[in-house]
C-alpha positions as a printed Julia matrix, in Angstrom:
449×3 Matrix{Float64}:
  10.4   -24.6    26.9
   7.12  -22.78   27.48
   6.98  -19.36   25.88
   4.64  -16.43   26.45
   4.3   -12.79   25.51
   2.14  -11.09   28.13
  -1.45  -11.89   27.12
  -0.59  -12.5    23.49
   1.52  -15.15   21.71
   2.73  -14.71   18.13
   4.1   -16.92   15.4
   6.55  -15.21   13.06
   7.74  -16.02    9.57
  10.25  -14.54    7.16
   9.33  -11.37    5.33
   7.64   -9.66    8.24
   4.69  -12.04    8.65
   3.12  -12.42   12.05
   0.24  -14.62   13.15
  -1.37  -13.91   16.51
  -2.6   -16.94   18.41
  -5.73  -17.31   20.53
  -5.38  -18.26   24.2
  -3.66  -21.63   24.64
  -3.18  -23.19   28.07
   0.09  -24.84   27.01
   1.9   -21.6    26.11
   2.25  -20.14   29.58
  -0.91  -18.04   29.42
  -2.76  -19.78   32.25
  -2.91  -16.54   34.2
  -5.14  -15.15   31.48
  -7.92  -17.4    32.73
  -8.36  -15.1    35.7
  -8.98  -12.04   33.53
 -10.65  -12.82   30.22
 -10.88   -9.62   28.21
 -14.2    -7.88   27.61
 -14.91   -6.75   24.05
 -17.39   -4.63   22.16
 -18.43   -4.82   18.5
 -21.04   -2.85   16.57
 -22.7    -4.28   13.44
 -24.35   -1.43   11.52
 -27.05   -2.03    8.88
 -27.85    0.83    6.49
 -31.27    2.17    5.43
 -33.28    0.73    8.32
 -35.5    -2.33    7.98
 -38.95   -3.29    6.75
 -40.89   -2.95    9.96
 -43.44   -5.7     9.34
 -40.64   -8.24    9.01
 -38.55   -7.15   11.98
 -40.85   -5.89   14.75
 -43.17   -8.25   16.68
 -46.86   -7.58   16.07
 -46.41   -5.53   12.9
 -46.6    -8.34   10.35
 -50.02   -7.15    9.17
 -49.35   -3.44    9.54
 -49.74   -0.96    6.74
 -46.77   -0.26    4.5
 -45.63    3.18    5.69
 -45.42    6.15    3.38
 -43.92    9.62    3.74
 -40.7    11.06    5.08
 -39.48   11.31    8.69
 -42.44    9.18    9.72
 -44.11    9.13   13.11
 -43.53    6.52   15.79
 -44.94    3.08   14.98
 -45.37    0.68   17.86
 -45.99   -3.03   17.42
 -49.33   -4.45   18.5
 -47.83   -6.07   21.6
 -46.15   -2.84   22.57
 -49.41   -0.89   22.56
 -49.98   -2.35   26.0
 -48.6     0.42   28.29
 -47.7    -2.21   30.9
 -45.44   -4.15   28.54
 -41.8    -3.5    29.36
 -40.05   -6.84   28.99
 -40.83  -10.48   28.33
 -39.1   -13.62   27.17
 -37.99  -13.65   23.56
 -39.91  -16.73   22.42
 -41.06  -16.58   18.8
 -38.79  -14.7    16.41
 -40.06  -12.52   13.59
 -39.17  -13.49    9.97
 -36.21  -11.1     9.8
 -34.85  -12.38   13.12
 -35.25  -16.09   12.27
 -31.52  -16.53   11.53
 -30.92  -15.98   15.27
 -33.0   -19.02   16.29
 -30.03  -21.05   17.57
 -28.74  -18.03   19.52
 -32.12  -16.91   20.83
 -31.13  -17.46   24.46
 -28.06  -15.23   24.04
 -29.66  -12.16   22.45
 -31.97   -9.33   23.46
 -34.38   -7.56   21.14
 -34.7    -3.93   22.21
 -37.54   -1.77   20.87
 -38.68    1.78   21.44
 -35.28    3.47   21.23
 -35.25    6.86   19.48
 -32.88    9.5    18.17
 -33.45   13.19   17.62
 -32.94   14.49   14.09
 -31.07   17.78   13.84
 -32.49   19.83   10.98
 -30.12   21.04    8.28
 -28.27   17.88    7.19
 -29.19   14.86    5.1
 -31.28   12.21    6.82
 -29.11    9.28    5.68
 -25.79   10.97    6.36
 -26.78   11.98    9.88
 -28.24    8.58   10.77
 -24.94    6.87    9.94
 -22.29    9.37   11.03
 -23.98   10.25   14.32
 -25.21    6.76   15.2
 -22.57    6.1    17.88
 -22.39    9.62   19.28
 -26.03   10.81   19.36
 -24.92   14.2    20.65
 -27.53   16.58   21.97
 -28.89   18.53   18.97
 -27.35   21.95   18.31
 -24.73   21.55   21.05
 -21.69   20.82   18.87
 -20.22   24.12   17.72
 -18.74   24.68   14.29
 -20.63   21.88   12.55
 -24.11   21.16   11.21
 -23.87   17.63   12.56
 -24.7    16.39   16.1
 -21.46   14.45   15.84
 -19.03   13.97   18.73
 -16.45   11.36   19.76
 -18.15    8.03   19.18
 -18.85    5.3    21.71
 -16.26    2.87   20.35
 -13.4     5.28   20.98
 -14.61    6.2    24.46
 -14.76    2.49   25.33
 -11.34    1.91   23.74
  -9.91    4.56   26.08
 -10.76    2.08   28.83
 -10.25   -1.4    27.35
  -8.11   -0.8    24.27
  -4.9     0.61   25.69
  -3.08   -2.75   25.95
  -4.03   -4.15   22.54
  -2.04   -3.68   19.32
  -5.04   -1.85   17.84
  -7.16    0.37   20.08
 -10.04   -0.02   17.63
 -10.6    -1.59   14.24
 -13.05   -0.15   11.7
 -14.47   -2.54    9.08
 -16.59   -1.47    6.12
 -18.2    -3.66    3.47
 -18.55   -0.92    0.86
 -16.3    -2.18   -1.93
 -17.22    0.61   -4.36
 -14.94    3.52   -5.22
 -17.4     5.8    -7.01
 -17.34    8.33   -4.14
 -20.85    9.46   -4.94
 -21.56   10.52   -1.37
 -19.56   12.26    1.34
 -17.76   10.5     4.16
 -20.77   11.09    6.42
 -22.81    8.49    4.52
 -20.19    5.81    4.82
 -18.63    5.92    8.3
 -19.87    5.39   11.85
 -16.59    5.72   13.77
 -15.14    9.15   14.63
 -12.31   10.29   16.89
 -14.25   13.52   17.34
 -16.14   16.17   15.43
 -14.69   16.34   11.92
 -12.05   13.7    12.67
 -12.89   10.45   10.91
 -11.56    7.06   12.02
 -10.98    5.64    8.51
 -12.44    2.22    7.88
 -10.8    -0.53    5.87
 -12.89   -1.98    3.03
 -10.39   -4.23    1.26
 -10.01   -7.64    2.97
  -6.41   -7.88    1.77
  -5.52   -4.55    3.39
  -7.16   -5.58    6.66
  -5.36   -8.93    6.51
  -2.0    -7.22    6.09
  -2.77   -4.75    8.84
  -3.6    -7.52   11.29
  -0.77   -9.87   10.39
   1.97   -7.42    9.35
   2.77   -8.87    5.94
   4.95   -6.83    3.6
   3.16   -5.47    0.55
   4.87   -7.57   -2.09
   3.7   -10.19   -4.57
   6.7   -12.38   -3.8
   5.51  -13.28   -0.32
   3.63  -16.5     0.16
   0.55  -16.8     2.36
   1.0   -16.16    6.08
   0.24  -19.74    7.02
   3.08  -20.9     4.74
   5.5   -18.34    6.13
   4.98  -19.31    9.76
   4.75  -23.1     9.36
   8.23  -23.78   10.76
   7.52  -21.79   13.92
   4.07  -23.35   14.1
   5.33  -26.93   13.9
   7.88  -26.19   16.61
   5.24  -24.74   18.9
   2.8   -27.55   18.21
   5.12  -30.04   19.92
   4.71  -28.12   23.19
   0.9   -28.21   23.18
  -1.44  -30.53   25.03
  -4.16  -32.52   23.24
  -6.92  -29.91   23.6
  -4.63  -27.07   22.56
  -3.46  -28.99   19.5
  -7.07  -29.25   18.38
  -7.7   -25.55   19.05
  -4.45  -24.63   17.3
  -5.34  -26.66   14.19
  -8.85  -25.22   14.1
  -7.56  -21.66   14.28
  -4.82  -22.28   11.73
  -7.4   -23.77    9.34
  -9.63  -20.72    9.77
  -6.79  -18.39    8.78
  -6.03  -20.57    5.77
  -9.72  -20.42    4.8
  -9.57  -16.61    4.98
  -6.55  -16.6     2.67
  -8.24  -18.9     0.16
 -11.43  -16.85    0.17
  -9.5   -13.62   -0.41
  -7.67  -15.2    -3.33
 -10.96  -16.41   -4.79
 -12.66  -13.01   -4.62
  -9.59  -11.23   -5.98
  -9.43  -13.63   -8.93
 -13.12  -13.14   -9.56
 -12.74   -9.35   -9.48
  -9.81   -9.52  -11.88
 -11.85  -11.58  -14.33
 -14.85   -9.25  -14.03
 -12.67   -6.24  -14.82
 -12.1    -7.71  -18.3
 -15.84   -7.8   -19.07
 -17.88   -4.85  -20.34
 -20.39   -4.33  -17.51
 -22.92   -1.62  -16.74
 -21.73   -1.4   -13.13
 -18.18   -1.57  -11.76
 -16.73   -5.06  -11.17
 -17.22   -4.66   -7.4
 -20.98   -4.7    -7.95
 -20.78   -8.32   -9.07
 -18.74   -9.72   -6.17
 -20.82  -12.16   -4.08
 -22.11   -9.96   -1.28
 -22.47  -12.59    1.42
 -19.0   -14.04    0.83
 -17.45  -10.59    1.03
 -19.27   -9.68    4.27
 -18.46  -13.01    5.91
 -14.8   -12.71    4.9
 -14.61   -9.31    6.61
 -16.49  -10.82    9.54
 -13.98  -13.66    9.82
 -11.19  -11.09   10.0
 -13.03   -9.17   12.74
 -13.63  -12.34   14.77
  -9.97  -13.36   14.42
  -8.86   -9.93   15.66
 -11.16  -10.13   18.7
 -10.25  -13.76   19.4
  -6.51  -13.16   19.44
  -6.6    -9.89   21.37
  -5.36   -7.75   18.48
  -8.25   -5.46   19.44
 -11.07   -5.38   21.97
 -13.24   -2.85   20.11
 -14.52   -3.08   16.54
 -17.13   -1.44   14.33
 -18.53   -3.21   11.29
 -20.52   -1.26    8.69
 -22.29   -3.77    6.47
 -23.05   -1.19    3.77
 -23.24    2.54    3.05
 -26.24    4.8     3.42
 -28.0     6.16    0.3
 -25.5     4.61   -2.11
 -27.26    3.79   -5.39
 -24.41    1.74   -6.85
 -25.77   -1.82   -6.66
 -24.51   -4.9    -4.86
 -24.73   -8.54   -5.86
 -26.85  -10.25   -3.18
 -25.85  -13.61   -4.6
 -28.38  -15.8    -2.8
 -31.31  -13.47   -3.51
 -31.24  -11.97   -6.99
 -29.66  -12.82  -10.35
 -28.14   -9.36  -10.88
 -26.82   -6.49   -8.71
 -29.49   -4.46   -6.91
 -29.51   -1.11   -5.08
 -30.71   -1.48   -1.5
 -31.37    2.26   -1.26
 -33.3     2.3    -4.52
 -35.53   -0.54   -3.39
 -36.24    1.15   -0.05
 -37.94    4.09   -1.79
 -40.39    1.79   -3.54
 -41.39   -0.33   -0.58
 -44.98   -0.85   -1.78
 -43.69   -2.73   -4.84
 -40.37   -4.05   -3.52
 -41.41   -5.22   -0.05
 -40.75   -8.92   -0.7
 -37.27   -8.18   -2.07
 -36.52   -5.81    0.82
 -37.56   -8.44    3.34
 -35.07  -10.8     1.7
 -32.3    -8.21    2.05
 -33.15   -7.63    5.74
 -33.0   -11.37    6.46
 -29.77  -11.59    4.44
 -28.15   -8.95    6.67
 -29.39  -10.74    9.8
 -27.88  -13.98    8.46
 -24.47  -12.31    8.32
 -24.86  -11.02   11.9
 -25.94  -14.5    13.04
 -22.96  -16.05   11.23
 -20.5   -13.83   13.13
 -22.29  -14.22   16.47
 -22.44  -17.99   16.02
 -18.75  -18.16   15.19
 -17.93  -16.15   18.33
 -20.11  -18.49   20.39
 -18.13  -21.53   19.24
 -14.76  -20.06   20.25
 -13.82  -21.16   23.78
 -11.97  -18.7    26.01
  -9.48  -19.34   28.8
 -12.14  -19.6    31.51
 -14.42  -21.91   29.53
 -16.79  -19.2    28.36
 -17.18  -18.28   24.7
 -15.9   -15.26   22.81
 -19.54  -14.17   22.41
 -20.04  -14.4    26.17
 -17.26  -11.84   26.54
 -18.39   -9.53   23.74
 -21.24   -7.02   23.6
 -22.17   -7.5    19.93
 -24.86   -5.07   18.79
 -26.88   -5.14   15.56
 -28.65   -1.92   14.64
 -29.49    0.83   12.19
 -29.78    4.6    12.38
 -33.25    4.48   10.78
 -36.37    2.79   12.1
 -37.74    2.37    8.59
 -35.98    2.83    5.29
 -38.89    4.3     3.38
 -40.06    6.88    5.95
 -36.57    7.76    7.25
 -37.94    7.79   10.79
 -35.43    8.25   13.6
 -37.64    6.57   16.19
 -38.27    2.96   17.21
 -34.92    1.78   15.9
 -34.17   -1.92   15.21
 -31.72   -3.18   17.84
 -30.42   -6.6    18.84
 -27.72   -7.09   21.48
 -25.97  -10.46   21.47
 -23.58  -11.85   24.08
 -22.33  -10.12   27.17
 -22.22  -13.23   29.34
 -22.61  -12.74   33.08
 -23.08   -8.99   32.71
 -26.24   -9.31   30.6
 -29.63  -10.87   31.17
 -30.38  -12.36   27.75
 -33.28  -13.99   25.92
 -35.58  -10.99   26.34
 -37.69   -8.6    24.33
 -37.17   -5.28   26.11
 -39.55   -2.49   25.15
 -38.5     0.97   26.28
 -41.0     3.78   26.96
 -41.73    6.07   24.03
 -39.03    8.7    23.56
 -36.19    6.77   25.23
 -32.9     7.98   23.68
 -30.65    5.48   21.92
 -27.86    7.01   24.01
 -29.36    5.22   27.04
 -28.2     1.95   25.5
 -24.75    3.35   24.71
 -24.43    4.65   28.29
 -25.44    1.23   29.65
 -22.89   -0.56   27.48
 -20.17    1.93   28.35
 -20.75    1.26   32.05
 -20.65   -2.5    31.41
 -17.25   -1.97   29.79
 -15.99   -0.3    32.95
 -16.44    3.41   32.21
 -17.39    5.4    35.29
 -19.77    7.84   33.61
 -23.34    8.87   34.42
 -24.2    10.48   31.1
 -23.46    9.96   27.43
 -24.64   12.35   24.69
 -28.4    12.92   25.12
 -28.95    9.98   27.49
 -31.5    10.23   30.29
 -30.69    7.02   32.14
 -29.69    3.39   31.62
 -31.45    0.2    30.54
 -31.52   -1.73   33.77
 -33.55   -4.61   32.28
 -30.52   -5.73   30.3
 -28.25   -6.0    33.33
 -27.86   -9.44   34.89
């Protein structure tokens, strides 16, 4: 007998385990093909980027010095008539996106206004998705209002188990900085949407496992239900089902591996906490796999993903780059001597974004499009350059969007265009009927299909 549960189908095991399934034609969800869900995800990179590696035309530019630097335009963008062109050759930092080049847009020239009186790093992170007009939010020194993800979730997150999900890849617990350095999602001024940093906690939240050591892995707990369901599936769905089941098993195995590694590290006398030695890329990709699974199965339609904290000097182990933990923030303040290492870190972060975007692009939805086609997936940072702390000419890449977005472009906005223009444009694409967001002064029409 064919079974369905509205848009979502679940497998259940003993002990409170629950595994959400992606869309399967054989389970009575054919109607879903008429209304594939739209999603939004934000991938936040801390401490800006090295401009000469990221921005076209700046590869031979001077290494910037100073604080709160002035606007730096690439050589191509100095042409006042340049507004948009095809995204043909990628810069070194963007090279990991080569296979997805036709499905992304590079957007340059977007600015934010810095409100005097608060730390540069804290404000660039905490206010990134709200960009409120300076000095308009009463009772706080921060231009911080309800963030874009929660406004969008008011529209497209009401029917999902989780209105939003907040992921953070800061595994440290030293609490050196305030919450403003380490969070980009806020319900409103002073009301933080807490992020989850522990993969195991996120796993349990998504799949409802009881917090006990006696429970086996989710895929073990639901095998009986899974085998029963598998008999009802057609050939294509059996393949999709096996692929998804294997991906969840891979997540479980990777979590176990990192937890074992952390346990062993805790027994060694180290200068930094054990978390500093966990392989950075594996940890980020594990959290990314969890985010993709949540979007794929409809557990949420809106997610934020903070790849690291702002101004956090506790080091991380960039396992493919260096032989010991390094502080990204520390390196950024010595760009003249550390530029080669910083360029490696920037490319490393782009590799993680490309990994998640590529995984989304390989997941087929009910109507034949991909998960990426139905997701606005934005890479960006609250700083244009990590050494100067400039709030202008921010690094931005928008992947996906499908029929709503004209992709494969380099879009250069006129000097002084607020970042909020992009957020307003994306909000409208998600169905919000608004004409203004924060300090916006219009929309980015070049990105619309």
